[in-house]
GUDRENTI-660314 format. One record per residue (C-alpha): z, y, x; residue in three letters. Coordinates in steps of 0.1 Angstrom, whole numbers, padded with zeros to 4 digits, m for minus. Each point is the difference from the previous one (the first is absolute). Example, Ala and Ser with C-alpha at 12.3 -4.5 7.8 and 13.67 -1.06 7.14 Angstrom:
<pts>
     Z     Y     X code
  0078 m0045  0123  ALA
 m0007  0034  0014  SER
</pts>
This chain:
<pts>
     Z     Y     X code
  0118  0222 m0061  UNK
 m0025  0020  0020  UNK
  0026  0027  0006  UNK
  0024 m0026  0014  UNK
 m0026 m0013  0025  UNK
 m0011  0035  0010  UNK
  0035  0010  0006  UNK
  0008 m0030  0022  UNK
 m0033 m0007  0018  UNK
 m0024  0029 m0001  UNK
 m0001  0029  0025  UNK
 m0022  0030 m0008  UNK
 m0033 m0013 m0014  UNK
  0000 m0032  0020  UNK
  0001 m0033 m0016  UNK
  0016 m0019  0028  UNK
  0034 m0016  0003  UNK
  0003 m0011  0036  UNK
 m0031 m0022  0005  UNK
 m0004 m0006 m0037  UNK
 m0022  0018 m0024  UNK
  0009  0008 m0036  UNK
 m0023  0010 m0029  UNK
  0009  0010 m0036  UNK
 m0019 m0009 m0032  UNK
 m0021 m0024  0021  UNK
 m0027 m0020 m0019  UNK
  0010 m0036  0004  UNK
 m0035 m0014 m0007  UNK
 m0009  0010  0036  UNK
  0027 m0025  0013  UNK
 m0007 m0031 m0021  UNK
 m0027 m0026  0003  UNK
 m0006  0001 m0037  UNK
 m0007  0038  0002  UNK
  0022  0007 m0031  UNK
  0033  0018 m0005  UNK
  0015  0033 m0009  UNK
  0017  0025  0023  UNK
  0031 m0004  0021  UNK
  0026  0028  0000  UNK
  0006 m0007  0037  UNK
 m0021 m0021  0023  UNK
  0010 m0006  0036  UNK
 m0016 m0018  0030  UNK
  0027 m0004  0027  UNK
 m0012 m0010  0034  UNK
  0033 m0009  0015  UNK
  0032 m0017 m0008  UNK
  0022  0031 m0001  UNK
 m0021  0018 m0025  UNK
 m0001 m0031 m0022  UNK
  0038 m0002  0001  UNK
  0002  0037 m0008  UNK
 m0022 m0005 m0030  UNK
  0019 m0030 m0013  UNK
  0034  0016  0005  UNK
 m0011  0032 m0018  UNK
 m0014 m0020 m0029  UNK
  0033 m0020 m0003  UNK
  0022  0031  0001  UNK
 m0021  0019 m0025  UNK
 m0006 m0029 m0024  UNK
 m0038  0000  0006  UNK
 m0019 m0032 m0008  UNK
 m0019 m0014  0030  UNK
 m0033 m0019 m0001  UNK
 m0014 m0015  0032  UNK
 m0037 m0003  0005  UNK
 m0015 m0020  0028  UNK
 m0038 m0003 m0002  UNK
  0001  0008 m0037  UNK
 m0011 m0034 m0010  UNK
  0015 m0023 m0026  UNK
  0014  0031 m0018  UNK
 m0009  0018 m0032  UNK
  0014  0035 m0003  UNK
 m0001  0014 m0035  UNK
 m0017  0032 m0011  UNK
  0020  0032 m0004  UNK
  0025  0017  0022  UNK
  0026 m0021  0020  UNK
  0033  0016  0006  UNK
  0007 m0021  0031  UNK
 m0004 m0001  0038  UNK
 m0030 m0022  0011  UNK
  0002 m0010  0037  UNK
 m0032 m0013  0016  UNK
  0008 m0020  0031  UNK
 m0034 m0001  0017  UNK
  0013  0021  0029  UNK
  0020 m0029  0014  UNK
 m0022 m0017  0026  UNK
  0003 m0025  0028  UNK
 m0005 m0037  0007  UNK
  0014 m0019  0029  UNK
  0005 m0035  0013  UNK
  0037 m0006  0007  UNK
  0000 m0036  0012  UNK
 m0028 m0020  0014  UNK
  0018 m0033  0007  UNK
 m0020 m0027 m0017  UNK
 m0007  0020 m0031  UNK
  0008  0037 m0005  UNK
  0021  0023 m0019  UNK
 m0021  0030 m0011  UNK
  0016  0032 m0013  UNK
 m0020  0023 m0022  UNK
  0009  0034 m0015  UNK
 m0002  0004 m0038  UNK
 m0029  0025  0000  UNK
 m0024 m0023  0019  UNK
 m0028 m0013 m0022  UNK
  0003 m0037 m0007  UNK
 m0036 m0003  0011  UNK
  0008  0016  0033  UNK
  0029 m0024  0006  UNK
 m0022 m0030 m0006  UNK
 m0026  0013  0023  UNK
  0026  0007  0028  UNK
  0013 m0036 m0004  UNK
 m0034 m0015  0000  UNK
 m0009  0017  0033  UNK
  0033 m0010  0015  UNK
 m0005 m0037 m0010  UNK
  0029  0000 m0024  UNK
 m0004 m0021 m0032  UNK
  0020 m0001 m0033  UNK
 m0012  0030 m0020  UNK
 m0036 m0010 m0006  UNK
  0006 m0008 m0036  UNK
  0006  0038 m0006  UNK
 m0036  0008  0009  UNK
 m0016  0024 m0025  UNK
  0033  0012 m0014  UNK
  0001  0039  0001  UNK
  0031  0022  0006  UNK
  0026  0004  0026  UNK
  0024 m0023  0019  UNK
  0030  0015 m0018  UNK
 m0015 m0004 m0035  UNK
 m0011 m0035  0008  UNK
  0035 m0010  0010  UNK
  0015  0017 m0031  UNK
 m0025 m0017 m0022  UNK
  0001 m0033  0018  UNK
 m0038  0001  0001  UNK
 m0018 m0033  0002  UNK
 m0032 m0020 m0007  UNK
 m0015 m0034  0009  UNK
  0033 m0017 m0004  UNK
  0020  0022  0024  UNK
  0023  0030 m0004  UNK
  0011  0025  0025  UNK
  0035 m0013 m0001  UNK
 m0012 m0032  0016  UNK
 m0005  0018  0034  UNK
  0026  0027 m0004  UNK
  0030 m0002  0024  UNK
  0018  0032 m0010  UNK
 m0005  0035 m0012  UNK
  0017  0034  0008  UNK
  0009  0016 m0033  UNK
  0012  0036 m0004  UNK
  0023  0004 m0030  UNK
  0007  0031 m0021  UNK
  0032  0007  0020  UNK
 m0021  0005  0031  UNK
  0013 m0032  0016  UNK
 m0025 m0024  0017  UNK
  0006 m0038 m0004  UNK
 m0019 m0029  0013  UNK
 m0005 m0027 m0026  UNK
 m0011 m0036  0006  UNK
 m0026 m0016 m0021  UNK
  0028 m0017 m0021  UNK
  0018  0033 m0005  UNK
 m0031  0017 m0014  UNK
  0002 m0019 m0033  UNK
 m0036 m0009 m0001  UNK
 m0015 m0011 m0032  UNK
 m0035 m0003 m0014  UNK
 m0017  0033  0008  UNK
  0033  0018  0007  UNK
  0033  0003  0018  UNK
  0036  0009 m0010  UNK
 m0003  0035  0016  UNK
  0006  0031 m0021  UNK
 m0025  0027 m0008  UNK
  0017  0024  0025  UNK
  0001 m0025  0029  UNK
 m0027  0004  0026  UNK
 m0014 m0028  0022  UNK
 m0005  0019  0032  UNK
 m0013 m0029  0021  UNK
 m0003 m0038 m0001  UNK
  0000 m0028  0026  UNK
 m0022 m0031 m0004  UNK
  0002 m0034  0017  UNK
 m0035 m0011  0008  UNK
 m0015 m0029  0020  UNK
 m0026  0000  0027  UNK
 m0037 m0009 m0007  UNK
 m0034  0009  0013  UNK
 m0011  0035 m0011  UNK
 m0034 m0014 m0012  UNK
  0016 m0027 m0021  UNK
  0023  0026 m0016  UNK
 m0030  0023 m0006  UNK
 m0019 m0029 m0017  UNK
  0029 m0006 m0024  UNK
  0003  0037 m0008  UNK
 m0038  0002 m0007  UNK
  0001 m0030 m0022  UNK
  0028  0013 m0021  UNK
 m0016  0034 m0002  UNK
 m0033 m0014 m0011  UNK
  0017 m0019 m0028  UNK
  0017  0032 m0012  UNK
 m0033  0020  0001  UNK
 m0015 m0026 m0023  UNK
  0029 m0003 m0024  UNK
  0016  0035 m0001  UNK
 m0013  0036 m0004  UNK
  0014  0010  0034  UNK
 m0024  0029  0005  UNK
  0010  0017 m0033  UNK
  0030  0022 m0009  UNK
  0027 m0024 m0013  UNK
  0037 m0006  0003  UNK
 m0004 m0036  0010  UNK
  0011 m0028 m0023  UNK
  0013  0015 m0033  UNK
  0021 m0030 m0013  UNK
  0020 m0027  0017  UNK
 m0013 m0035 m0003  UNK
  0021 m0019 m0026  UNK
  0014 m0033  0012  UNK
 m0028 m0025  0001  UNK
 m0027  0025 m0011  UNK
 m0022  0028  0012  UNK
  0003  0034 m0016  UNK
 m0036  0008  0007  UNK
 m0012 m0032 m0016  UNK
  0022  0007 m0031  UNK
 m0014  0035 m0004  UNK
 m0036 m0013  0005  UNK
  0005 m0027 m0026  UNK
  0012  0026 m0024  UNK
 m0035  0015  0003  UNK
  0011  0032  0018  UNK
 m0021  0000  0032  UNK
 m0019  0033  0001  UNK
  0020  0016 m0028  UNK
  0003  0037  0006  UNK
  0024  0027 m0012  UNK
 m0009  0035  0011  UNK
 m0008 m0001  0037  UNK
  0019 m0033  0007  UNK
 m0016 m0034 m0003  UNK
  0012 m0036  0003  UNK
 m0021 m0012  0029  UNK
 m0030 m0023 m0008  UNK
  0007 m0015  0034  UNK
  0037 m0009 m0005  UNK
  0018  0006 m0033  UNK
  0033  0007  0017  UNK
 m0014  0031  0017  UNK
 m0004  0032 m0020  UNK
 m0023  0025  0017  UNK
 m0004  0037 m0003  UNK
 m0037  0006 m0007  UNK
  0004  0038  0002  UNK
  0023  0024 m0017  UNK
  0023 m0027 m0012  UNK
  0036  0008 m0008  UNK
  0033 m0018  0001  UNK
  0000  0000 m0038  UNK
 m0033 m0018  0000  UNK
  0014 m0026  0024  UNK
  0032 m0005 m0021  UNK
 m0021 m0004 m0031  UNK
 m0020 m0028  0016  UNK
  0032 m0016  0012  UNK
  0014  0000 m0036  UNK
 m0032 m0014 m0013  UNK
 m0001 m0029  0025  UNK
  0037 m0009 m0006  UNK
 m0004  0000 m0037  UNK
 m0032 m0021 m0001  UNK
  0013 m0025  0026  UNK
  0033 m0004 m0018  UNK
 m0017 m0004 m0034  UNK
 m0025 m0026  0014  UNK
  0023 m0020  0023  UNK
  0036  0010 m0007  UNK
  0004  0009  0037  UNK
  0015  0035  0008  UNK
 m0016  0018  0029  UNK
  0023  0020  0023  UNK
 m0012  0029  0021  UNK
 m0005 m0006  0037  UNK
 m0008  0036  0008  UNK
  0029  0025  0002  UNK
 m0002  0026 m0028  UNK
  0016  0034  0007  UNK
  0005  0017 m0033  UNK
  0037  0007 m0006  UNK
  0001  0034  0016  UNK
 m0030  0016 m0016  UNK
 m0007  0022 m0029  UNK
 m0032  0014 m0014  UNK
</pts>
């Protein structure tokens, strides 16, 4: 695969394709919030639409598997060597207010940090996203994962999203066309959310700030937000809390290698130092087995697990 990319993209010793940069055998732990993962055969960070199209078209034509990384949260990349193209979209920046009549339509590029979008909206006096306070990651990843907390999800404020497909064609999808579900959408692994528009309402900046601070303080007390984790590990079963089920199974604080089920919130697994994806997966298996045995309730992963393209 490296030879294919070198032939098409690289010139001399440079690692640039237009305004993209490409690396080979890149350690993925440097690009995930959990700080685990093996190496990527090819890792790219395009900073414009044309390079992103070029990468996706090349991958399609060459039969190369694509994995998109936003802020690297809510994802577990397995150990080993991944024969795939990983695309990190953090180079896409920009937030603008498109319509200020009554409320506002705000457009944000996928690489913007969700925290940054909330701060921008707060200062502009635009309300509707406060419930996402304390959620890490990027705008693109939050849309793909339908991030949410405190009774709201990002789909509640989304108007539309610009999505780039593997054929290099851009399409604008409405909220209904996104196929939103609990912590996900109907989009494929090789479809990239390039930007998103949100319908928000006017409010006083200080009132918005107070809401955001209240939500953030709750998260600080109930979640290990300052530690290396991938966010919530399992989806909440209908009518139940995954964290509570794991806690009631007596697993809070359980550790395998360098990964521990958080003593603060049992649905967060944290890397205490030197943890591997194998440690994380072992804890996931343990939690599923004990909860199923004790309650009969199967736990389903909320995090995205990237493992099908790796080998030891």
